[in-house]
N, C-alpha and C positions, 0 to 999 in steps of 0.2 A: 111715687105714682108713675106708673111707665103710660104716657101720653101718648105713645105711638101705636097704640090700639085703638083710638079714636081717631074720628073725621079731621080732616084739616082744620077746618071749621073752628074746631076744641082745641087743638092744635096751638092754630094761632093766638086763640085766646089766651092761652097758658103762657105763651111767648112775649106776648105783649103785657102779663100781669108780670113777669118776674121782669119786663125792663122798667117798667113803672116804680117797682117796688125798689129796685136799685137807687132809682132816682128820690125816691121819698115822695113820689107825686100822687095827690091825691085824687086823679084821673084813676087809680087803680081800682077806686071800689066800682065805677061803671063797670069796668070790663069784667072782675070777678061777678058783676049780678048776671054777666049774662053768660058768663060760664054758669054759673048755677041753672039759669032757666033752662039752659040744653041739659044739664043734669038730671032736671027735674023731669024734662021729657023725656028722656031717655030711663028714668025710673032708677038710675044707678045708685045705689045707696052709697059706692065709696066716692065718687065724683061729687055726689052733693056733698057730702062730709069734709071731703078737702076744702070745698069753696066757700061753705061754712067758715072752716077753718082760716082760709085765706082772708075773708070779711075778718074775722074776728082779730087775724093779727095786724091788717093795716088799719082798722079802726083803733087798735092800741100803739103802733109806732106811728103812725101818720096823722088820723086825724084827730088822736085823743079823745074818741068818745067812749066813756067807761061804760057806759049802760048797755053801748052797742057790742063792745068787745064782750062783755060776760054774755049778753042774749046768743052771741053767733056763736061763745066757744062751747055752750051748754047744747047747741042745734048740733054743731059737728060732733061732739062726743055722743047723741043722740044716735046718730045716722051710722058713724061708724062701729059702735059697739053690735050695730046688726050685721057688720062684715062678716065673714067667712076670717079676710086676712087682717088683722087688728094692727097692721103695722104702721100704718096714716094715726091712729088714735095716739101714739107716741107725742106725736106734735103737739095735740092737746093739752096735754098733761105738760108739756114742757113750756109752753106758752102761759096758763096758767101758773106753774112754776116760779116763772121768772116774775109774773105780777107781785105774788106773795115774796119774793126775794127782794123786789124794790120797795118794798110795802114794810120789811124788816121783820115777816114773819116766817122766820128761817126754819122752825119748827115744821111748818106747811110745806114751805119749799122744800125741804128735805123728803118728804114722803112724795109729794110729786114729783119732784126730780127722780126719784125711786121706781117708784110706778112706772115713767116712762121706760127706765132704765132697762128695766123687768120685760118690757113689752119690745124693746129693740131686740134683747136676747132672746128673747122668745121668737121673733120673726127672724133670726138670722143675721141682725142690721149689728154686725159687731164692731164698728168702727164709731157708729151712733152710741152704742152700749158705752163703749169709752170715754169718749167724748163726753157724756152724761156723768162718766164715771169723776172726771174733775169737776162738773157742777157739784157733785156731792159733797168732793173732799173740800170744795171751799164753802161749803154750807156747814161743814162739821169744822170746820177751822173758825169759824162766827161763832161758834156756839160752844168751842173750846173743847172739842173730842182730838187734842192733834194727832194721838197714835191711831185712829182710825182714819182720820182725812188723811195721814201719808198713805195709809193702805191705798185707799182709792187713788189717790194722785199718783202712785207707781204705775198701778194696775192701767190707768190712762194713756200715762207715759210709752207704757212699756207695748202696748197696741198700737196706738195711733201713730209712732213712728216706723209702723210696715206700712204707712198707708200716706205716703208725702203728697201725693196728687189732691187729700181732700182739703175741700177750701178752706177750714179751720184748722189743718193741721199745723202751720207755724204760731201760731196764738195761740193754741191747744198746747204744743209742746214749751212754749215759755210761760204759759198760766202753771202749769205742773211745777215746773223748777221754781218758780217766784212762791206759788204757794206752801211748797214742800218746806222753801227758806224760811218761812214766816213761821209754819209748824216747828221747824227745828228750833228758830229763835225761842218760841214760847217752851219748847223743853230744854231748854238750856244748852243745846246741840249747837254750839256757836261755829264749829269747823266744818258741822256739815252743812248748815246755812251759808257757809261764805264758798264750800262746794257747788252749792248747788247754784248759786249766784255766779260765780266764773264759766257754768256749763252755760247758764242762758246768756252771757256777755257772747262767750266763742258762739255760739248758735246765732246771735243777731249780727253778729259780724260777718259769717258766714254768707246770710242772708241778708243784706243791709236793705234789698228793698221791699222786703215781705212786711215791714211795720210800721204803723200809724205811730205817732207823737204820743198816745195812751201810752203802748206798751213800753216805749224809752220812759217815760217818765217815772212809772211803773219801778219799770228798773233803776233809776236813778234812785228814787225813794228809798228802796229796800237796801241797795250799797252804802247809803247814808246811815240807814238803821243800825245795820250789823256792824257798821264800823264804831258806830255808838256805841252798842252794846259791848263791841270786842274794847271799849277805853281804847283806841288807838285814833289819838287825838292827829296825828298829820292826816293820816288815812282820812279821819271825819272830813276836816276841811278840805284836802283835793277832790272828795266826793260830791262835796256840798257845791263846789264851784260849778263843778256839772249839773246838776241838779237845778241851780240857779240859771243855768245855761239852757236848760230843754224848757226852762218855766216860760224864760222869756220867747220863745219861737210860738207859744199857742196863744190863741186869741182870748180863753177865757179860762176859769179856772174852777167852774161848778163841780164838775164830777171830781177834783182832787182835793177839795177844800178839807173834808174831814181827815182823809191821810195826813193833809200838810198841817192842820192844827195839831195833831197827834206828835207828828214829826218836833213841830214846834215845841212842845213839851218833852217832849223826850230831850229835846236839845236843853232844855233851860235845867232838866233835872240832875243831867250830864255837867253841868257849868260851863256851855257852850252860848251863854247868854249873848255875846255879841251875832254868833253864826243864827239863834235864833231871831234878834232884831232885823238882822238883814231879810231874812226870810218874809218876815209880816210885813217889812216895806216891799218887798217884792210883792206879796201879795196882793197890797194894798193899791198895786197899780194897775191889776185886773180885775176886769167885771167877773163877778161871781157865775154868771149866768147868761148864754146866749141861745134865746130861743129859738133863732133861727138855725141854729147848728144841732138843735135837742132831737129833729127826727133822724136825722143820718146818723147821730153818735150812737141812739136807739136801737138802731137797725144795724150797723156794724156790729153791737154786740149780739144782735141775736143769733144764734147758732142753730145747727142740724135742719 
């Protein structure tokens, strides 16, 4: 949304909202409510819809009040549907899609992300549409449509790489490479998966300050998995040591627990029982969840 067309009061509320969101500060709710009051006074449907979407976003990612999240998402959609410019509506579909994805409702998430992507494309938001292609590709990967997932991931990568100034550029590029590698593994294309892995590593080395531990652990996990599938014992052990090092640098392993359990099973099936035992011991030393870190982690995952 273009806030420069509004007065200084609204522009200042918008700046404060962004600042509080970055800090995952619950004070953002009162700021957004003030913004909503101004929007209602102006009878501005787009600004009202934006404010309701912002409330829904904050309730979901910061306060965790699920009923409020649903209520405000519905109100946001109602107002934005009335606008001639539907570009802001994309964000509402995306937000509800995140919720469906987090609940494991992948078919629903797929349709919500696809709707958001179509709105982005229709309203000329080319990069946002491409970023949503990565989300759609990831969902297709989860539901087992590996070939179609690769189509979306490659399209996302091709377009997003033209716009390195986008705030999600670095994570989107690595996510496309790593998800494509996962799809290749499921399709038995081990050499293709290895190429994606190498491209990811080169990209991360080129931009060392652009990545949080999340991306590095996911990269290390992928490397071990590819080596196991390729039955390269020496490479499995080398990459396994890197993974343990990465695990040692994080305070908790809640968001990785399922992937790490799957890797443990994979190592056992491959006969790497001692490595599986070391991984289990490393995980036992870490708490599964850190509630204080959860809001910030969720905000970092939110895109668009």
